[in-house]
N, C-alpha and C positions, 0 to 999 in steps of 0.2 A: 329865172329858169333851174340854169344848175344846182342853186342853194335847195332847191324844191324836191331833187329827186334824189342829192347826195341826203338830204332829210328823212325822206319816206325809205329807201333801202338801208340808211342805221338803224333805223326802226322793227326793220323784220330782221326777225330768230331763223336762222338757221334751222334747217332740219335733220336732226342727227340719222342716220341712217346704219341701219342694222348691219354689220357684218356676215359672212356666213359660219362665223363662230357659235352664233346664237342661235344657229337654225343647225350646226353639229351636235351642240349641246341639247338641244330638245328631242331631238331624233334619239339620240343615246340615251335621254331620260326616258323617252316613249318604247323602246325597247326591252331597257331594264323593266319597267313598268307589266311590259308581257309575259316576259323570260318570268318575272316573278309569279306570275299570276298562271300560267302553264305549271312551275314547279311544284305548284303546292299542288295540283289536283292532279300535278304526276304523284307526287307523297304520297297520297291517298292514307295515312297514317293520326290523320285529323280529323276531329269533329266536322259531321257535315255542316252544323248549323254557323261552324264556326268558319269554314269554307265559304259558304255561301254569303257570308257578313262580310269577309275580306275580301273576295271577288268585286262585292259590292262597291264596295269602299274603294279597293283599286280603280275600279271603272270610275269611279266621282272623279277621283283625284285626277284621272287620264283623261276626262272629257274635259276639267276644268284646265288642263294643263296645252290641251289641247287649242282650246280656245282661248286661251293666253296667247301663245307662242306664234301657234299656227295660222290663227285667225287674227292675230292680231286686236283683240278684244283689250288688252293690257296699254292700248295708244291711248293718245288725247282723240275725242271726238268720237267714239264710240257708249256714250252714254244708254241713248236711245237703243240699240241693239240689245244691251246685255239689261236695259230694260224690260224689254220682250222676251227674251230667254227666259229674264226671273220670273216673269207674268204666265210666259208656255210652261212653263218648268209646275208651278202653280196648280196652274191651271191639270195639266196630265196629273198630278201626283193627286189632287181630288177627286178627279176621274176614276182613279186606281181605286184609292181608300173608300169612294162610294160605290163602287163594285162588289170591291171585298165585303164592306158591312151587307149588302143587297143580300150577297150570295151566303155570308155562311148564320146571317140572324136572323 
């Protein structure tokens, strides 16, 4: 019986714990992205179209970063939540595109 216990425990993989270092780094990156967005808007000397696309780009990067590090979507076992988020994003973008098409054409 002890041989079975040893062999089964030897097959288990240890779960790697994240230290606070990853949380500090992700928090600092989130703050830097937010400050960059505020700086671009406060500067005001840039083209309005550029500012809008730049802010949307920063928002997309921020969302991906938040999902990966704060919501732990980068870890194993999150395949179905990622598929659900991708499908929801597809449905939302399709609805927005249909609304824009309906209103302007």
